[in-house]
N, C-alpha and C positions, 0 to 999 in steps of 0.2 A: 564369371569364369568357372566357378565350381559347379554351377548348375549345368553348364555345357559339358564339362568333363563327365558328370554323372550320366547325362543323356547319351554320350558316346559309348559308355560302358553298359548301359541298361539292356541293350539288345542282346549282348553276349550273355549276360547273367540271367535275364528273365527267361529267354528261350532255353538256356541250359537247364533251368529249374524244371522245365517240363519233363526232363529225363530222370528227375528224382522219382523213385518208385516207378520203374519203367513199364510195368504192365498196365493193362486196360483200366480206365477209370471205373469200370463196372465191377472190378474184383471186390469181393467181400471176404473178410476173415471169418465172419460168423456164418453159420448155415442160414439160408433164407427162411423167413417166417412162412408158416403154412396158412396164415390168415389171408382172406381175400381182401385186398386193399381197395377201397372205393372212395372216389372223389365226387361229392354231390354239391352242385351249385344251384341255388334256388333264386327265383325271380324276386325282384324288389318292387314290382309294380303293384298298385293297390288292388287290382282285380285278382291277382293270384297269391297275394301275401297271406290271406287266411289259411289256405291249404298248406302253403310252404311252412308257415309257423307251426301248424298242427302236425306236420310230418316229422319234425325234429324228434319228439319222443318215440314216434313210430320207428324211425331209423335206429335210434339208440337201442330200443328193445330188440329189433331185428339183428343188430350187431351182436348183442349179448347172447342171443339164442342160436346164432349160426356161424360163429367164429369169423365175423366180418370185422374189419377195421375201417370205420366210416369217418371220413373228414367232411364235415358239413360247413358250407360257407354261403354267403350271399354277396361276397366281395369279388368282383371280376378281376381286381388287381392281383389276385392270387394265381391267376392263370398264366402260366409260362411253360415252355418245354421242360425245364429242369424240374419243376414241381410235379407236372403230370407224369414224368418218367417214373415216379415212385408208386404209381397206382396201376391196377389192372383194369378197373372199370371207371368210366366217367358217366355220371348221370346229370342230364340237363333238365332240371325240374322246373318246367313251365317258364323258363327263361328263353327268350327268342334269340335267334342268331344275330339279329341286328343290335342286340344289347352288348355285343362284344366288339372290341376293336379288331381291325384287320389282323394284327399280329396275334391276338388271342384266338381268332377264328382259325388262323393257320396252325397254331399250337394244337387245337382240337383236331384239325384235319390230319396232321402228322400222327397224332395219337391213334386215330382210327386206321389210317393206312398202314401203320406199323403192325396191325393185327390185333390190337387190344379192343376191349369191349366198350360199346357206347349204347346208352339207353336214353332216348329222348321221351319226355313226358309232356303231354298236353301242349302248352304254349311253345314248346320246342318245335312244333309243326307249323308255326306261322311263316309260311313261305309264299312266294309269288310276286308278281309285278307291282301289286299295291304296296309292297314293302321295299321297292327299289331304292337303292342307296343314293343319297344326294351327290356323292362324289363319282357316281357311275360305276363303282366297283361292286357289283352284285356277286354274292357268294353262290354262284350257280352250281358249283360242286356240291354244296350242301343241299340245294334243291334236288339235285339228282340222287343224293344219298337217301332222300325221303321218297324216291320213286316219282319225282315230278308231280306230286299231288299238291295242288295249289289251294291254299285256304280260301274259303269264302265266309261271309257272315254266318254266324251260328244261330240256332233258335234259342229261346229263353231256357234258363236252368230248369230242369224237370227230371223226373224219374223215368228210367228206361231199362232195357235189357240188353246185355252183351251175350251174343251167341258164339260159342267156341266152335270153330270149323276144323281145327287140327288139334286133336287131343293126344297125339303121339309126340308132339314136339316137347322138349324139356321145359319150355317156358309155360306151357299150358296143360301139361299132363296131369297136374294135381288140381285143376279147376273143375267145377261142375260143368255140365253141358251148357248151362246158361246161368247168369247171375244178374241181379238188379243193381243199379247204380244211379246216383243223382249226378247229372252232368250237363254240360252245355252241348254235347254231341256235335263236335266240330264237323263241318261239311266241307267238301273239296270240289273244285271245278270238275275233277274227274278222279276215278279210282287210281291209286298208285300203280305204276307199271314196272314190270321186271322184279316184283317183290314176292315174298312168300307170305300170304295172308293167314294169320292164325285165328283171328276172331273178327266178327262184324257186329254192327249195331242192328238190332231188330227194330226197324223204323215203324213197325205197327204198334209198338208199345209206348210211343211218345209222338209228339207232333213236330215233324221236321219243318225247317224253314223252306227248304227246297229239296225234296226227296232225291236221294242219289240212286235209290233202287238197290244197288249192291254197294254197301257202305262199310268198308274195312275200318277197324279201329285199332287193331294190333297187327303189326307185320314186321318181318325181317327183310333185309336186303342181302341176298346171296352174293352180290358182287363184292361184298366186304366180309370180313371174317365173322365179327360178332356185333352186328348192328340191329337194334330193335327200337321201333317207335310205338308208343302207346298214346293214342289221341285222347283217351279219357283220363280224368283225374283232376278236374277243376275244383270240385267242391271238397270242403274240409272233411265231410263225412266219409270220403274215400279212405282216410287214414284209419278209420275204425271198421271198415268193411273187410271182413275176413277173406273174401275171395280176392279183393284188390291187394291186400297185404301178401297173400300167397303168390299172386302174380308178380309183385315186385321182388319178393324173396327169390323165386325161381328164376326170374329174369337176371338178377345179379349173379346167381350161380352159373347160369348158362353163359353170360357175357364174359365171365372170368375163366371159363372152362377149358380153353385151348392153351394149356400151359406150354411155353416154349415156342409159341407161334412166331414170335419176332425172329428168333434165330433160324427156325425152319424156313421162313419166308426169305430171309437173307441168303441162306444156303442155296435154296432153289433158284433165286435170282442170279447168283454168281455162277451156278453150274449150268445155266440154260445155254442155248445155242448162241444167244446174243444178249448183252446187257449194256446199259449206259451207266458208267461210273462217274458220279459227281461228288463234290465236296459236301458231305452230309452236314457239316457245320454251317456252310453258307459261303457267300462271297462278299467282299467289300466292294462298294460302288466304284472306287477309284483304283482298284488293283486288277491285274490280269485275271481272266476267268477262263478256265479250261476244264474240259471233261474228256472222257475216253469211251469210245464205242468198242467193246470187247466182243468179238464174234468168232465163230468157227469157219468163217468165210471172209475173203477180202472184200473191201468196199470199193466200188467203182468211183473214179475221180469225179464223176458227174453227180454222184449221190449227194443229196442235201439233207440237212436237218432243220427242224424248226423248234422254236421255243414258244411254249404256250403259258399264258397266265394260269397258274394252277387253281385259282379261285374262280375266275370268270370264264375260263376255258377258251379264251380268245387267243388267236395266234398273234405274237408280237415281234418275232424276229426269225429271219431265215439265213442260213449260212451253208457253206460247203465244207466237206471234210478235207483234212490234210491226208497225205498218202498213208495207206495202210502198211503195216510192217509186222513182222513176227520176231519174237525173242525165243529162239529154239531152246535155250537153256531153261526157260520157264515152263512152256507148254506149247500146245499146237494152236492156240488162239491167235487171231489177228487183232492188232490194236490200231484204231483209227482216231487220231487226235481231233478234238472238237474245240475250236477257239471262238468264244463269244464275248471277248473283252470289250467290244463296242457297246454292248448292252449295259448301261449303267443306271437305268431307272430303278429305284428301290421297289421291291415287290416280291411276289411269291410265284415261282415258275417251275416248269418241268420241261425236259427235252424229249422230243419225239423224233424217231427215225423210221422212215419207210424203206424197208429192205426185204428182198425176196417176197414181195407182196404181203408183208406183215408189218404192223406198226409196233414198234418197241418204245416203251416209256421209261424214263428215268424216275427215280424217287423225287418227290418235291424238294425244292430248296429255296432259300431266300437270298436276295441281294439287298444289302442295306449299308448305310453309312456306319463305319467302325463296327461292323457286325461281328467280325471274328473276336475282337476284344470283348464286346458285350456278351457274347456267348461263352467264350472260354473262361473268362475270369470267374463268373459265378460257378461254373462247373468245377474248376480247379479248387475254388474255395470250399465248395461242398465236399469234394473228394478229401481234402485234408481234414476237414471236420470229422469225416468218417474214419480217418487213419489215426486219430489220437490214441495214444497208448494209455487209455483210462479205464480199462476193465478192472474189475475187482482183483483178478489174478495178477495183472500187470502192476497195478499200484502196490499190491502187497509184496510182490517179488522185487520191485525196483526201489522200495523204501530203504532196504539194506542189502544192496547188491555187492557181491564180492569182486575185488580186483583180481585179475588172473594171477595165479601163483601165490596168492596171499589170503589171509583170513580177514584182512581189513575190508571194511564195507563203506559205501557212500550212498547217499540218497539221490537217485537219478529218476525220480518220478516225473512223468510228463513226456513231452516230445511226440513225434509221429513214428508210427511203424512203417517198415518197408512194405512193398506190395507183394502180390503172389502168395499171400498167407504167411510170409515171413514177418514175425512180430519183433524182429530186432530193430535197433535204432542206430543210425549211422551219421557221423560227420563225414566219413568216407569209408567205403568198403572195398575200394580197389587201390589202396595206397601203394601197394607193392608194384603196381604197373607203371608208376612214375609219370607217365604222360597221359594215359587213358585213366584219368583220376577224377571222378565226379565229385563235385562239392555238394553234399546233400543237405542236411538240416540247415547249416548256416547260410548257404546260397539261397535256398528257398525262402528263408526268413528275410534276408536282405531284399530279395525280389518282391516280397509282399509289402515291405516298408516302402520301397521305391514306388510301387504301384499305387499305394494309398496316397502318396504325396504328389505323384506326377499326373494322375488322371482322376481327380476327385469328382469332376462333373459326370464322367461316365459311370463311376461307381455309385453316385447318387441316383443317376438315371436307372441303373439296374438294381437299385436297392440292395447293394451288396457291401457298401462301404463299412458299415459297422461290423458286419461279420468278418470281413477281411482284416479290419483293424484289430479285432480281438484275436484272430488267428495269428497275426504278426506278434502280438504281445505274448501269446502262448508259446510261440517258437523262441522268442527272445528269452523268456523265463527258463526254458530248458537249456539254452546256451549258458545262462548264468549258473544253473545247477551243474553244468558240465565243466565249469572252470575249477581246476584243482587249487588247493592252497598254495602250491608252488608257482602257479601262473600258467600252466598249460591246460589245454582242453582234452578231456577224455574222448577218444576217437569213436569207439564202438561199444554198444551194449548188445551182446550177442546172445541169442536164445538157443543156439545149437539145434534149431528146428525141433525143439522139444516143448511139450505143453507144460511141463512142471516149471513154475516160476522160480523155484529154488536153483534151477540149473543155469539161470542167466548169469553172465559174467561180463565185466568190463575187460575188453581184449584189444590186441592188435590182430589184424586178420591177414592171412596169407592165402595163396591159391588153394583151392580144394577145401576151403573152410578150416584150414589149420590156424590155430590161435596161439598168440604169444603175449608177453607182458609189454610189448612195444605199443602201448595204447596212447602215447602222447602225440598230439597233432602238431605237425609242422605247418608252415604257411600253406602249402598246396594241399594239405590233408584236412582242410577245413578250418585251420587256425586263423588264417588271414581273413576269411569271410566271417568267422565268428567275431573277430574284432570289429570288422566293418558293420555288421548288423547291430552290435551293442552300441557302438558309437553313434550310428544313425538314429536308433530309436531313442537315444538319450535326449534328443531334441524335441520329442513329443511331449505335449502338455497333459495328455490324458493320464488318468490314474491306472496303475497296475500293481502287481505284487511287489515290485521294486520301485525305488525312486529314480528319478532321472540321474541324480548324482551317483547312485549305486551302479547303474548301467555304464556310465562313463568311466567311473573308477575301475570297474572290471575290465573294460576295453583297454584302458591305459596299462593296467597291470599285465594283461595278456600280451599286448604289443611289446612292452619292454622285455618280457620273457622270450618272446619269439625272436626278437632282434639278436639275442644271445644264443638261443638254443635250437632254432629251427633246423639248421644244417645237421645237428646231431639227431633230430627226430625223424627227418625224412628218410625214406627207405634206402636209397643208394647214397645218401649223404652228399649229393651233388645238386646244387640249385639249378633249376631250369626255368623256362619261360612261365610256367604255371606259378612258381614261387614269385616271379616278378609281378605278374598280374595281381595275385592275391595280396602281396605285400603292398602294392600300389593302392589297391582298394582299401586296405586297412589304414595305411598312413593318410590317405586322402580324406577318408571319413573322420579320422581323429583330428586332422588339421582343421576341417570345417567345424567340428564340434567344440574344439578347445581354443583354436586360433593360436596355438603355441608354435613359435618360430622354429624350434628344434625339430618338430615333426615335418616341417616343409622340406627339410633336407631328405627325410625318409621317403617323401613322396616322389623323389627324383630317381628312384631305383629303376635302372634300365638294363644293366648287364648286356651291353651290345655284343660282347664276345660270345656269350651263351646264345644270344639270338642268331648270330651269324652261323654258329655251328649247327644249330637246328635247321636253319634254312638250307645250308649246304648238304645236310643229311636227308633233306626232303621230308622232315617230320612236320615242318610248319611252313606254309606258303601264304604270302600276302597277296 
């Protein structure tokens, strides 16, 4: 019964927690680093391992000399959208596309199409029908990325010469007109098409297996922002070849060079005459799937759309638009709904629309089982890790932070900062609104605990369980520190938007950032959820800063205090449905944790009169 009760409440509180720190997940309090961040993944096969191993010290020295931050790995398990989002350049070092799973391939594809830099080296160019996938899902998008140059067997390892054709390009401008290299000299069925060739192999300087005549070895693909392929680089001697090292150094600088491309690309997309708006997170297989065609012209009812497999480029679904309409209060665009809920097969797709004799493409997206959960929870966990109030200045200021209107101090180190550059910490910062009253730190922490317990298999699958567990303990420990000796929780540690940590105070907050000494939390001001979170985590067996007994004792102390004092603390001194819900959460979690019968009475808090008044006044609708 208790499990069912929790499940009924989890949707309200988990999704409410998404509004904690309401700005974008991409916000950073610190200024961005000027380093070029590079993700290098090397092949594990025996043919390319000697060069890959020898490249490690080469990349380390390159990073030291050029202000690069290079992450080097040979573990494909590290590839996912969240990890790659932290880097500007992705280097595929002799690892073939078929060594990645389809989801990893798609992560790379999204990285490239977002406008970031990709450098493929040697074995990254193993494409063509001889590498056809057994499951029939060939990454033809990747073949096109390389200019549809299909690999054929190469000649024996031997010395040869690279001739630079374009010495004005940033990648090759510091190279000599030609340089020698020991290599396998990959050959292709045909020269790449639609590319910008920077250098070729001089086939007269070695013995080809099947001469190509015109034999490109370094090229960019102008259809994408920063894409470069270098077919040479098999032998470990490349790592000590000065020209080759110069080539890689300048390739990294060029690939990372278009700062802000992602945002510029998105702005251009949204401001164009027509664009297809999709859920960039993705779609669950069993949920409705909708998109929107935004255009400066209406769509005829007969106009159709099609969905294409983003990796194989095959058409998989066709449908008709719903009626176009305008929202004059917004802008002059027409909006035409796209419904493709019938498509439930997991995969990677994009939507195409033929209108006014032009093809419009959406950004790529994924359909998958429990996809939204698998994508959002790692992203949210990563966000809160970045929002920890653990800088030297914050820890120093919060160790002895003053209570408003007093010289008394308390230790409030820990917790999470608010978003948008505000480094304050809140149980609630809209307590004065009475109804529009977000439950911040305590609700988020309870939601993390609930998530760890309710979907362990998904957390294990996404490799985020341990990180989320530690984040939940971190939040609970701050709630413990926020419990006063009297038994109430301190509501807000406010920075006054100042950088000086000595200016920080424990306060009650009113409109326009006015502060008071009313910093005690009532039920709806974070107190109820603070009790719920501590009671809930007291059932965990993992070790933390506090014992299970200490968590539970604190929860019981705070609950007993709130039962007597909550009405005094809340802003208008009138209990409402938010007090009901949070008191219900507190008493329910304590009842489950302690099995004390007197708490079961507390869990029956309903206040039907208050509920009816709210409904009649149209504040709350069921």
